[in-house]
N, C-alpha and C positions, 0 to 999 in steps of 0.2 A: 414957625414950627412949635407946637406945644410939647412940653415935657411932662410926661406922666409922673405924678407924685403920689405916694401912698396916702390913703385916707387917714391913717393913724401912725404915730411914731412906731418904728420897729425897734426891737430890743434884741441884742445878741442872746441867743437861747439855743444851747446844744442839748438835744434830747433824741431819743429813739422815736422814729415815726414809721408806721406801717401804712402803706397807701395801697388801695385796691381800686382798680378800674371797674366801675359799676356795670359796664357792658360786657367786657370779656372775662371779668373776675381775675385778671392777672394781678398779682400782688408783688410788692417790693418792700423791702425793709431798708431804711436809710437813716440819716441823721439830719436834724433841722439845723439851719444856720441862724435864723432869727424868727421872731414872732411878733405879731401885733394883734389888735382886737379883731382884725378882718382877714388875717391870713398868715402865711409863713413862707419862708424860703427853705429849700432843701437841696443838698447835693445828691443828685440821683445818678446811680451807675447806669441805669436803664430808664431814662426819662420818658414819661408819657407825652403824647402830642398836646399842644395847646388846645384848650377847649374840652379835654377829656373830663367827664364827670367821675368823681371819685368819692370813696369814703376813706377816712383816715383816723388813725389812733396814735396819739402822742403819749409816750410814757416818760415820766420824770419823777424821780425821788419817791417811787412807790405809788404815785397817783397816775391816773389815766384820763385823757381828754379825747372825746370822740366827736366827729363832725362829718358833714358832707361838704364837698367843695368841688372846685374845678381848677384845672391847670390853667393859670393865667398866661404864663409864658415859659419857654424853655430857652435858656441862654447857653453860652459856650461853657464848656467844661462841666456840663450836667447840672448847672444851677437852674432850679425850677421854682417858679413862683406859684403858690397855691392860694386861691381866694376861698374863704369859708363861705358856704351858701346856706347852711342850716346847722344850728347848734342848739341842743336841748338846754334848758335853764340850768340844770345841775352841772353840765359841762361848761357852760358860760362862766359859772362861778369859779370853777377850777382854773380856766384860762385867765380870768381877771386876777385871781390870787397869784398865779405865776408871774404875770406882768407886773403886779405890784411889788413882788419880791425882787425881780431884776431891776425895776425902776429905782427902788430904794437902795439897791446895791451898786447901781451904776454911778459913774462920776462924770456927769455931763453938766 
């Protein structure tokens, strides 16, 4: 049995996230659990189904990161994995800055 491993290290990262289903335009506002270069995890009170194509906006310390993605999985207790599928260059820089900040602040 193969165990799925993330493509990049995840870092604990608590921030506001707004997720919108691209098909139904249903929107939810939640909090992130962690972030990586390729995605994030969220505790969702009303999780979307796996495979749902979404747009998202994460807001942290006055900055905002936007991307398109898809719901990779929905776990128990509302834990939802999101894979980023399209990120504009300016948003990529914001994401990389946030990851650098938490990486240097972490004790691993």
